[in-house]
N, C-alpha and C positions, 0 to 999 in steps of 0.2 A: 613456495608457498604463498598462499594468499595474503593481502595486505593486513597491517594490524588494525586499521580503523578505515572504514569506509566512508567515514563522516569527514568531508573535505569542506570545511565551512569556507565561504568566499571564493572557491575554487573558479566559478564562472566570471568573476570579477578580474582574474588574471589574464593576460595576453597569451596567444598560443605558445610561445616559446617558454613562458614561465609554467604553464600548465604542464608542457612535455616534460620539463626539468622536474616538476613536482611528481609526476608519475614515475619517473625514471628513478629517482630517489626511493619511493615507496616500495617500488617492484623490482628493485636493484637490477635494472637493465644496464647492460653493456653499452659501450660507445658505438657499436656497430648496430644494435637494435635501436639505439637513440636516433642513429642516422637513418636508419630505415624509415622511421616514424616521420623524420623531418623532410625526407626527399619527397618533390613532388611528383617525381617519375620513378617511384621506388623499385619497380620492375623493370630491369633492363631487357633489351630486345632479345638477348642470349637466354635467358630465363623464360620470357614470355614465349619465344619459340619451341621451348621444350614442353610446354603446357598444352597448347593447343595447335591447329594446323593453320597454314595460311595468314600468319601472324603479319600484321601492318603497323601496329602500334599497340598502345595500353590507354587506359581511361581510368582516372582517379576519381574516388569519391571520399568524403569527409570520413575521419574517424574520430568519433568523440568517446568520453567515458562516462557512462551512468554511476552515480555514486549511492553510498547509502544502503548498499545490499549486504544483509547478513543472511546466509543461507547455511543451516545446520550449524549455527553458531560460529561461523566463520566470515569475516568480512571480505568483500571483494569491491574493487571498482571495475566495472564491466564495459569492454570495449564494443560500440556499436558502430558499424559501418553502413550508411545510408545517406540519401541526399534530402530527406524530409525534415523540416523543423518541426521543432516542439516534442518530438519523440524521446530524445535523450532525457531533457528537463522533466516530462511526464513520468517517465520510467523512475527516474531519480526521486522525484517527489512521492511516488506512491511507496517506493521501497522504503522510505523514512517513515511513513505513517504506520507501518506495522513492527516497528521496532519495539514498542511498548508491550507486544505480545509475542516477542523473541524473534521476528522477522519470519523467514520462509523455512518451512520443513519438507524434506524430501523422502521419497519411498520409491527408489526405481527398480525394475527388473534387471536380470542378468542381460548382458549385450547379445542376444540372441537375434540373428537375422536369419532369413528364409530365403532358400532359392527353389524355384520352381522348375520342374521337368515336365512337359507337355507330351503325353503319350496317346497317339492316334491310332485308329485301326486295329483296335483289340476288340474282338468278339465276345469274351466273357470277361467281364470288369471283376466279377467276384473273385474268379480264379485267378486272375492278374494280381489282385491284392493278396491273395493268400500266398502266392509265389513270393512276392516281395517282402511280405512278413515273415515268412520262413528263412530268407537270405538277408533280414535285415542287418544282422551284426556283420556279415562278411560285405554288404555294401558300406556301412559305416566306417569298417576298417580299411577299405578301399579310398573313401573319402579322405580318411585322416592318414593316408600313406604319402601325402602331399609333403615334400621338405619346406617346412614352414615355421618361422618363428612363433607365428599364432598358437599353432598347436604345441609347439614346445612348452610356451608358457601356460598350457592347461586348457586353452581353447580347441576349436575343432567341432566337427559333426558329434553332436549328443544325440539326435533322434531323427528318424524317417517317419513321415505319415502320407497317407494318400488321401484324395478327394475325387469323387467320380461326379462329373459335371454335364449338363447338358447344353449343348450349343447349337447354333444354326449351322455349323458345319458337323453336327453329329455328336455322339457322346466321346467325351475326353476324359483319360484318367490322368491325374496331376498329381505328382510325387513332390512333397515337400522336404527339403534338406534343412533340418534346424542347426545352425551353426554358431558357436559362441565365438564371437569375433575378439574378445578381450578389449583391448583399448584402439583397435581399427575401426574404421566404418564398416568394412569388410566386403564391399562389393565384389573387388578382384578375386577374393578367396572363395566366395561362396559360388560365383559364376565359374570358376575353375572346378570346382567340385561338381557342380551341376554338368558340366560338360564331360568330365571323367566317369561319372555314373550312367549318362546317358546310353551309352553303347551297351553295358552291361544289362540296363532295363530292358533295353530292346530285344537282347537274347532271350532274355528271361520271360518276358511276357508275349513276344511275338509281334510287338506293336513298332510303332515307328515314332521316334522322338522329332520333335520341331524345335521349339522355344526352350532354352535352358537359361535360365537367367534369373536374377534375384527378384524380390519382391520389395518395393519401397513401403509396402503397408506392413510396417514391423511391427506385427501386433503382440511380439513377444519381448519387444524391447521398448517398453513404456517408460515414460518419465513421468512421474507423479509429485507435483509442488502444491503445496497449500500455506495460505497465510490467513491471520485474522486481524482485523481492523476495528477499533473502538469506535462508537459514534463519536466521541471527543476528538479522536485523531482524524476522522472523516469530515469534521465541520471546519468551515471557514473561521469560526470565531472561538473555537475550543469549547464550546457549550454543546450539551449533549442533545438538546432539542435540534438545533441545526443539524448536527451529524445524522440524527434518527431521519430526518427529511430526506437528507442526500443519500443515506441508505435505501430508503424507499425508492427514489428515483432510479437509482442504480439497479435494483431489483425489477423495476418495471421495464428498464432498458433491456436488461438481460432476458427477461421472459419474452420480451418480442424477438430477440434472436433465436430462443428454443423453438418458437412457433412458427417463424417466417424464414424461408431461405433467401430471400432478397436482403433482409436484414441481417441474416448470419452470415452473408458472404462479406460484408462490409465489417461486421463484429470482429470475425475472423481474420481479417486483413489487419485490424489493429492488433490482434495477437502477435501475428507475423511481423508486423513492425518491430517487435521486440525479438523474436526467435530467429528471423532472417538476419537481422542487423547483427547480432552476434556471430550467426553461421558465417557469414560473408567476411567479418572481422577476422575469423579465426580459420578461414582456408576450408571450410566446410562445402559439401555439395548442398547447398541451401535449396536448390530445386527438388532434390529427393526429400530433404527434410519437409518442405512444404507440400510436396505431393502426399507424402504419408499422414501430415497432420489433417489435410483437408479429407482424404480418404477415411481415415478412423472418425472424424467428425460425422460421416454419413453412416458408416458401418455400425458405429458404437450405439447410434440412436435408432436405426432403422431407417432414417432418413437425414438428410443434411442439417445439421444445427450447429449451435455453439461448441467451440473447443473447449471453452471454460465453464464453470459452474459457479454460481454465486447464491448465497442464501444467509439468512440470520440464524445465529444460535440463540440458545434460551436465555442468555444476557442480553440480547440486542446486537451483539456484534456482527460485522460483516464477515463472512468466511468464503476465501474464494479458493478453488481447487482448480488444476489442470491436471488432465491424465492424456497423453499424447505420444505416439511413436518419435523417437528421437535417435536416430541412427547417425551417430557422430564418431569421430576419431581423433586421436590425437598424435598418432604414428603414420606415416606415409602421407601420398597425396599432396593437395597444396598446401597444408598446414605445416609441411616441412619444405616445400619449397618456396613459397612466397615469404620473403624476409619480414613484411608487416605482420602477417600472421603468424608468424614465430615470435615476433615481439609481442602481440596481443596474448597469446597463449602464455608467454612469460609474466606479462601483468596479471592474468587472473591466477598464475600460479597452479594449474590444474595438475594433478597426478593421475587422473584415469578419463577415459572416454565417459564414464557414468557422471562424475564430476562436471565436465562440461556439458553434458545433458542437463543435469540438474539446474546449471547457471543459465542455460538457454530457456527452459521452460519458466523459471523464476522471471526473468526478463519478460516473456510473453504475458504472463500472468499479472505484472507489474504495469507493463505498457496498456493491457485491456482494461484495468482499472482506471487508469489515467484517461483514457478516451471515454469509458462510459460516466466518469464524475464529470467530465468537462460537458459532456453531451446532457447530463442530468441537471445541471447547474447553468453555467454561464453559455453554454454552447460551444462548439468546437473551434469556431473561427477566432474567438478572442485570444486565446493562448497561441494559436497557430500563427495569427496575423504578425506577431511581434517579430518574428524571423523572416517570415514570408514578406512583409513589406519591403523589406531592403532588397529581396530578389526581384520583386516587381518593380522597384525603383531602377535597378541595373538594367532590366528588360526595356524600360522606357528610355534609356540613354543617360542616367544619372552618373556622375562621376565624382569621385574625391567626397568632400563632406556634403555634396548635393544629395548622397546616397541616404545618409543618417536624417537630414533635413525633410526631405520629402517622406521617408518611412514614418518619422515622427508625427508629421502633419495628417499623414493617411489615419494612422492609428487614433489620434485625437479626434477626428471627425466622427459625427454620427452618419449613419446610413450605408449603403453598400461600398465594400473596397474593390473597386473594379480598376482595370488596367487603365481603361479609359480616363478614369479621375486622376490615376497616378500622373498620366501624361499631362494632364490640365494643371496638376499642382506642379510640376516640374517646369513648364511653360509661365506659371505664375511667377515662381522663384527667379525664373532667369530673365525676366521682363523688367 
């Protein structure tokens, strides 16, 4: 189950071991899960060798938890796995600012994935489509004949549809298999169904099948999340006027992303800072998730634009929404193989793939707002530099207490924060 309260006052002040112990207590982690989180090389060679080919080692990234998330009335602390500073803090900060309005609300599709079968060399597409339609029930029954836990739990092929498209290689008939994947991401299941049906479709249509594979543009598996932020909560001072000015700046920044693909790419990267960080932490195929999100951002609007949408309601509140494909799973794959992924799913306490999808979308919305608010007020570098300055100090050769001294001096100075200046500060401290 999710945690009782995601408001962890003073959590950032604790050391790493204390934070880990606190989360273990809140999420009721067992000793094995705590050990996995504590281990710097949590994935041993044997486990890694089962996941990919030609394994030579592993690489670790930090895992932090974003606090303050209330989603559909439930509290969550949300694991983020990424290398970029300020992301976890920004998401936690923005999540807190919508508490007055109840946190995040969701409305997700059923977990339907699409597989595509590409049919070539068909002379009469209309006739072929009629033949497929006439045999649709038989084809669906064949797809659902697979021995599968997913099918036994009520999932499986729910529909077949066709599309005729023109390409540089000539006309192609594309058959879509619509598969309810339940709590799985579903790639293996839908690919297997596509390969099973392809020979039957060849015989039926007289065509030649080539590609038989899922689509990561999961337009029937959308996650929808919304949240409302009052001007008072968006302000720096608690005053409405200040918050209204900040909201206006956020809207102007958002409108820039809606109109300009160059800005939209960076805007959406900020969204994915949240979504992908949770995906990595929980052992999801984050490349598939990113591909689907970016493709939908283009297809949905007719051109590439913002994944999120921001507007003011009649009371002057800022309302944020996100609608995007979210093909994730909590059974099978790395989510069950990787020990830290298993521990992070336990921290979340999710009971379904749809619940995980909601959390990931909420993380993306919160992080997007954090970036927009920073850009519209003090600029992105102010918050970013608090942690990044330490990385710059280490890169310059600082060790021990030098790291903090160099970082604090850099932050306190006016002007550009460059690696050259960091090296100069270090030299001055040592002289």
